[in-house]
N, C-alpha and C positions, 0 to 999 in steps of 0.2 A: 665981555664977561658973561652976558646971558647965553651966548652961544655955547660957551664952555659948560655951563650948568646944564643946558639942554642936552648936550652931547654926553655928559656924565649920566644923566637920567636915562637916556636911550641905551647907553652901554650897560647900565645896571639892569634894566628891563630885559635886554638881550641875554645877559648872563643868567638871570632868573629863569627865563624860558628854556635856555639850553640845559640848565641844571635840572629842572623838572622833567624835561624830555629824557635825559639820561637816566634819572631815577625811575621813570616809568618803563623804560626799555629794560633796565636791570630787573625790575619787578616782573615784567612779562617773561623775561628769560628764565627766571626762577620758577614761575608758574608753569611754563612749557616744559621745562626739564622735569619738574615733579610729576606732571601729568603723564609724560612719557615713561618715567620710571614706574609709576603706579600701574600703567597699562601694559608694562613689559614690552615696550617697543623702543626702537632706536631713535634718538633725537638727532636729526641730521644737521650738519653745518654748525651746531652749537651756537645758534644765533636766532634772533627774531628780527623782523623787518617791519618798520612802521609803514603802513599803507594809507592811513587816513587820520585826519585831525579835525575835530569839530568843536565848536563852542556850544555847550548845552547848559541847561539849568540842572543843578544837583537836587537831591532830595530836600535840601534845606532852602531851595529857591535861589541860591547864589549861582553865578556863572562859573563854569569850570571847563577844563579841556577834557574831551573824550577822545582817546587815542585807540586806533585799531592796529593790531600787529598780526603778522602771519609768521608761521614757522613750518618746517617740514619734518616729517617723521616717516619711518619705514617699519613694517611688520617683520620683514625677513632680510633686509639689506638689498633686495632686488627691485623693490618698488619704492615710489615716493608718493606721499600723500601730504596735502596742505592742511594745516590747522589754522584756526583764527581765534583771536581773543580780543575783547574790547575792555579797556580800562577807563574808568572815570576817576581821575585822581590816581590813587593807588588801589582802588577797589575794583575787583573783577565783576564786570556786568554781564558779559556773554562769553561763552567758550564753545568752540566746536573743534574736535580733534579726536585723538585716540580714545576709544571707549575701553571696555574691559579687554583683558588680554585675549588674543585669538589663539586657538589651538590649531596647529597645522602639523602636517607630517614632517618627519625629519628628512632633510635633503642632504644626503651624503655627497652628492656631486652636483655642481652647478649646471653642468651640461644636461643632466637628466631632470632638472627641476621643472615642475609644472605647478601652475597656480591652483590653489584649492579654494 
């Protein structure tokens, strides 16, 4: 009987961790998508990838998860750049990615394209 109770507790904890991880990934996806739209760049692959997980103390002194995500974006469809964001809970702590929209020359033909 105690084994079953312990198994149920472990299962509930596993589900809670998975659920919070999915919620953080969805929040990171929304933040990345909005940042790319605001900077007028293409958000590539329409996804974010978790690259780090740490246990840290929050502003209130309690332990919480700090998750780092990466995503890719492109200014003109020919290049790929990596952006990175750090979430503590559902709060954005750090962001590096597309800045303001970049002005570039119109490229009518891909074969004649040159980087500016």
